[in-house]
Wavefront OBJ file of the C-alpha trace (Angstrom):
o trace
v -1.858 -41.027 0.685
v -2.811 -41.395 -2.678
v -5.271 -38.967 -2.923
v -3.762 -35.974 -1.552
v -0.327 -36.701 -3.156
v -2.917 -35.659 -6.280
v -4.541 -33.072 -5.616
v -0.466 -31.493 -4.715
v 0.120 -32.724 -8.204
v -2.671 -30.677 -9.346
v -2.582 -27.856 -7.233
v 1.269 -27.187 -8.342
v 0.399 -27.937 -11.957
v -2.485 -25.407 -12.267
v -3.009 -23.536 -8.541
v -1.457 -20.368 -11.007
v -4.463 -19.982 -12.848
v -7.257 -19.871 -10.317
v -4.792 -17.597 -8.209
v -4.593 -15.130 -11.474
v -9.163 -15.409 -11.581
v -8.993 -15.256 -8.288
v -6.599 -11.950 -8.138
v -8.734 -10.701 -10.768
v -12.178 -10.192 -9.429
v -11.552 -9.197 -5.965
v -9.646 -5.810 -6.561
v -11.095 -5.195 -3.263
v -7.904 -6.772 -1.602
v -5.524 -4.126 -2.983
v -5.043 -2.714 0.506
v -4.294 -6.252 1.553
v -1.468 -5.868 -1.449
v -0.259 -2.136 -0.385
v 0.173 -3.755 2.989
v 0.977 -7.186 3.459
v 2.789 -7.423 -0.059
v 6.416 -6.916 1.014
v 6.420 -9.749 3.646
v 4.527 -12.394 1.489
v 7.595 -11.330 -1.089
v 10.667 -11.032 1.318
v 10.656 -14.833 2.769
v 10.313 -16.173 -0.425
v 13.750 -13.979 -1.745
v 15.477 -15.239 1.467
v 15.006 -19.208 0.651
v 16.711 -18.505 -3.111
v 19.295 -16.327 -1.955
v 20.021 -19.053 1.015
v 20.760 -21.550 -2.015
v 23.236 -19.486 -3.739
v 26.514 -17.963 -3.985
v 27.458 -13.959 -4.733
v 25.962 -14.020 -7.909
v 28.787 -11.773 -9.413
v 30.472 -15.498 -10.549
v 27.603 -15.818 -12.856
v 27.291 -12.957 -14.976
v 27.480 -13.997 -18.938
v 28.455 -12.400 -22.353
v 24.426 -12.998 -22.506
v 23.558 -10.823 -19.540
v 25.309 -7.683 -21.648
v 22.811 -8.043 -24.538
v 19.976 -8.373 -21.713
v 20.665 -5.193 -21.023
v 20.533 -3.827 -24.126
v 17.429 -5.482 -25.356
v 16.136 -3.929 -22.045
v 17.374 -0.833 -23.030
v 16.893 -0.550 -27.277
v 13.304 -3.050 -26.981
v 11.463 0.297 -25.331
v 12.698 2.240 -27.308
v 11.840 0.578 -30.577
v 8.244 0.264 -28.862
v 7.940 3.353 -28.281
v 9.219 4.826 -32.108
v 7.350 1.946 -33.796
v 3.904 3.125 -31.983
v 4.617 6.342 -32.633
v 5.040 5.179 -36.603
v 1.545 3.430 -36.598
v -0.333 6.627 -35.865
v -1.270 5.625 -32.182
v -0.758 8.815 -29.576
v 1.922 9.264 -27.145
v 0.027 8.241 -24.478
v -0.320 4.536 -26.051
v 2.775 4.611 -26.817
v 3.909 5.227 -23.534
v 1.878 2.514 -22.390
v 4.002 0.166 -24.291
v 6.834 2.060 -23.538
v 6.261 0.919 -19.649
v 5.910 -2.687 -19.869
v 8.547 -3.270 -22.088
v 11.384 -0.783 -20.431
v 10.483 -2.806 -16.683
v 13.410 -4.192 -14.636
v 12.987 -8.252 -13.784
v 10.533 -8.893 -11.499
v 11.889 -9.077 -7.862
v 10.182 -13.218 -7.773
v 11.535 -13.949 -11.209
v 13.912 -16.335 -9.523
v 11.317 -17.704 -7.917
v 9.505 -18.859 -10.265
v 13.607 -20.088 -11.543
v 12.922 -22.857 -8.607
v 10.445 -24.111 -10.452
v 10.823 -24.903 -13.218
v 14.183 -25.637 -11.963
v 16.121 -23.309 -13.558
v 19.380 -21.016 -13.339
v 19.366 -19.328 -9.821
v 22.170 -17.775 -9.926
v 21.393 -16.555 -14.194
v 18.212 -14.829 -13.079
v 19.560 -13.790 -9.520
v 22.207 -11.914 -11.612
v 19.513 -10.178 -14.474
v 17.574 -8.663 -11.606
v 20.300 -6.705 -10.213
v 21.679 -5.285 -13.692
v 18.429 -4.661 -14.660
v 17.499 -2.909 -11.682
v 20.355 -1.030 -10.935
v 20.419 -0.008 -15.026
v 16.486 1.149 -15.140
v 16.513 2.746 -11.759
v 19.137 5.891 -13.464
v 18.253 5.072 -16.954
v 14.953 5.513 -16.387
v 14.322 8.954 -14.990
v 16.631 9.850 -18.536
v 15.073 8.230 -21.000
v 11.125 9.031 -19.464
v 11.250 13.178 -19.494
v 12.834 12.578 -22.903
v 9.861 10.352 -24.462
v 7.230 11.721 -22.092
v 8.916 15.871 -22.422
v 7.861 15.445 -18.342
v 10.899 15.478 -15.613
v 11.378 13.189 -13.324
v 13.299 14.431 -9.882
v 14.409 11.863 -7.671
v 12.467 9.137 -9.513
v 16.003 7.116 -8.756
v 15.824 7.350 -4.961
v 12.531 6.461 -5.209
v 12.898 3.197 -7.234
v 15.788 2.192 -5.069
v 14.177 3.052 -1.634
v 11.083 0.675 -3.023
v 13.216 -2.096 -4.382
v 15.777 -2.504 -1.293
v 13.515 -2.390 1.168
v 12.611 -5.815 -0.293
v 15.726 -7.167 -1.490
v 18.507 -6.358 1.176
v 16.471 -7.993 3.979
v 16.287 -11.078 2.468
v 19.859 -11.322 1.072
v 21.852 -9.986 4.238
v 19.857 -12.288 6.236
v 20.855 -15.516 3.714
v 24.523 -14.659 3.551
v 24.091 -14.353 7.662
v 22.817 -17.718 7.851
v 25.146 -19.196 4.387
v 27.700 -18.139 7.083
v 27.343 -19.277 10.769
v 24.658 -21.994 9.320
v 26.249 -23.844 6.164
v 23.720 -26.788 6.185
v 21.449 -23.878 5.825
v 21.946 -23.859 1.741
v 19.161 -27.035 1.745
v 15.907 -25.341 3.140
v 14.985 -23.597 -0.184
v 14.685 -26.722 -1.879
v 12.705 -28.011 1.934
v 11.034 -25.400 1.390
v 9.512 -25.290 -2.584
v 6.047 -25.777 -1.616
v 5.687 -23.396 1.188
v 7.646 -20.752 -2.114
v 4.689 -21.875 -4.341
v 1.703 -20.704 -1.695
v 3.858 -17.698 -0.828
v 3.765 -17.324 -4.501
v 0.390 -18.470 -5.373
v -0.719 -15.584 -2.733
v 1.032 -13.026 -4.565
v 0.035 -13.176 -7.926
v -3.891 -12.269 -5.412
v -2.859 -9.746 -4.426
v -0.978 -8.564 -7.870
v -3.626 -9.039 -9.698
v -5.927 -7.571 -7.924
v -3.527 -4.467 -7.113
v -4.016 -4.840 -11.568
v -8.242 -5.016 -10.748
v -8.088 -2.343 -8.627
v -6.657 -0.137 -10.497
v -8.721 -0.634 -14.204
v -11.761 -0.411 -12.413
v -10.486 3.105 -10.409
v -10.194 4.093 -13.368
v -12.193 3.826 -15.614
v -12.051 6.500 -18.493
v -9.292 4.238 -19.905
v -11.978 1.157 -20.233
v -12.385 2.444 -23.940
v -8.171 2.203 -23.726
v -8.203 -1.604 -22.689
v -8.543 -3.251 -25.876
v -5.862 -2.069 -26.848
v -3.390 -1.591 -24.238
v -3.310 -5.279 -23.573
v -2.910 -6.416 -27.642
v 0.277 -3.966 -27.174
v 0.863 -5.557 -23.550
v 0.914 -9.338 -25.039
v 3.170 -7.914 -28.000
v 5.598 -7.272 -26.001
v 4.999 -9.461 -23.720
v 5.201 -12.236 -26.242
v 8.636 -10.781 -27.451
v 10.305 -10.189 -24.143
v 9.892 -14.440 -23.845
v 10.575 -15.257 -27.386
v 14.079 -12.949 -27.895
v 15.369 -14.342 -24.492
v 15.113 -17.601 -25.733
v 17.693 -16.025 -28.608
v 19.742 -14.350 -26.459
v 20.228 -16.711 -23.929
v 21.701 -19.270 -26.515
v 21.234 -22.963 -25.744
v 22.706 -23.074 -22.498
v 20.722 -19.816 -20.751
v 17.222 -20.025 -22.814
v 15.207 -20.541 -20.389
v 16.671 -18.033 -17.616
v 17.257 -15.573 -20.468
v 13.795 -15.604 -21.372
v 12.423 -15.112 -17.778
v 15.042 -13.037 -16.861
v 13.125 -10.910 -19.493
v 9.535 -11.413 -19.697
v 8.802 -11.348 -16.274
v 8.871 -7.363 -15.225
v 8.586 -5.657 -12.125
v 5.432 -4.349 -13.076
v 4.362 -1.990 -9.442
v 7.737 -0.077 -10.742
v 6.802 1.497 -14.001
v 2.778 1.296 -12.547
v 4.158 3.559 -9.468
v 6.293 5.675 -12.760
v 3.458 6.597 -14.316
v 1.179 7.114 -11.895
v 3.050 9.459 -9.880
v 4.496 11.632 -13.658
v 2.021 10.607 -17.171
v -1.805 9.220 -16.686
v -3.578 6.175 -16.541
v -3.392 4.815 -20.056
v 0.042 5.087 -19.683
v 0.015 2.877 -16.236
v -2.202 0.499 -18.309
v 0.239 -0.247 -20.085
v 1.990 -2.370 -17.590
v -1.278 -3.149 -15.264
v -2.120 -5.442 -17.953
v 1.931 -6.930 -18.653
v 1.424 -8.451 -15.066
v -2.006 -10.406 -16.347
v 0.433 -11.798 -19.825
v 3.547 -12.774 -17.765
v 1.395 -14.177 -15.078
v 0.101 -16.344 -17.225
v 2.490 -17.683 -19.044
v 3.977 -18.417 -16.093
v 1.471 -20.412 -15.017
v 1.247 -22.209 -17.850
v 5.305 -22.901 -17.889
v 4.739 -24.416 -14.600
v 1.832 -26.596 -15.805
v 4.174 -28.014 -18.114
v 6.826 -28.113 -15.750
v 4.277 -30.780 -13.333
v 3.808 -32.589 -16.461
v 7.080 -33.205 -17.256
v 8.019 -33.926 -13.566
v 4.904 -37.013 -14.091
v 7.126 -38.106 -16.824
v 10.874 -38.307 -15.193
l 1 2 3 4 5 6 7 8 9 10 11 12 13 14 15 16 17 18 19 20 21 22 23 24 25 26 27 28 29 30 31 32 33 34 35 36 37 38 39 40 41 42 43 44 45 46 47 48 49 50 51 52 53 54 55 56 57 58 59 60 61 62 63 64 65 66 67 68 69 70 71 72 73 74 75 76 77 78 79 80 81 82 83 84 85 86 87 88 89 90 91 92 93 94 95 96 97 98 99 100 101 102 103 104 105 106 107 108 109 110 111 112 113 114 115 116 117 118 119 120 121 122 123 124 125 126 127 128 129 130 131 132 133 134 135 136 137 138 139 140 141 142 143 144 145 146 147 148 149 150 151 152 153 154 155 156 157 158 159 160 161 162 163 164 165 166 167 168 169 170 171 172 173 174 175 176 177 178 179 180 181 182 183 184 185 186 187 188 189 190 191 192 193 194 195 196 197 198 199 200 201 202 203 204 205 206 207 208 209 210 211 212 213 214 215 216 217 218 219 220 221 222 223 224 225 226 227 228 229 230 231 232 233 234 235 236 237 238 239 240 241 242 243 244 245 246 247 248 249 250 251 252 253 254 255 256 257 258 259 260 261 262 263 264 265 266 267 268 269 270 271 272 273 274 275 276 277 278 279 280 281 282 283 284 285 286 287 288 289 290 291 292 293 294 295 296 297 298 299 300 301 302
């Protein structure tokens, strides 16, 4: 029992680092990622949604600041990179990494960090809604390429994954009030699903880079851009969230749904632009792994 307990603590603390490494070294798993990603994500979202009531009461003033940053920061990244002399493709790589909405699994990560899930769920809903209707206008403005029908493509991609577990969770909450307890009981299961998702996400990112080897020369520069964008997102969220929601706002700004912006970049731009959000995946998941490992150590001391 003592051995299994120690293994479980080690698994919770450092499992994500292992998942990142496995995913990056297994680009062939991208086939599974494309087919099965939603099936691993939806159970995790169900166990988040079943724990919370309708999130609209969770709207805070910092959500307004959060949305302003999500809108203005990508524009600033693009202008700054162009000012430094980067080509439009490199500037758009930074823009796409910055403009991405809050990651679908951000509320799940917040459960591992013992934060306010409702705040992050609200941030996810707001940023996804704004992104869905803003990016079809912002992308052509900066890159000069029209994006017909993009809003519906994004809405279908997000709604298909989010609405089903949300509606099922609402039904369970109404029919079985005690179902609110299921989320806490399934935390280890959710963490295992999250590790599988990290492997699949990193495998998809690795495959994307290998498929477009012409962009290998661009990796150092784009990686530096993505790391900088990631750092500024997490750091600014700490400030914008104030003392009460610093961790939550940081997570909502830092963890991104990069699959959406990779999709946009592949459809309407080129592999260098897609490289920005692709490498951002490595950055925000590495920071998530560090945060969760730190949280597990803190729990040991409680």
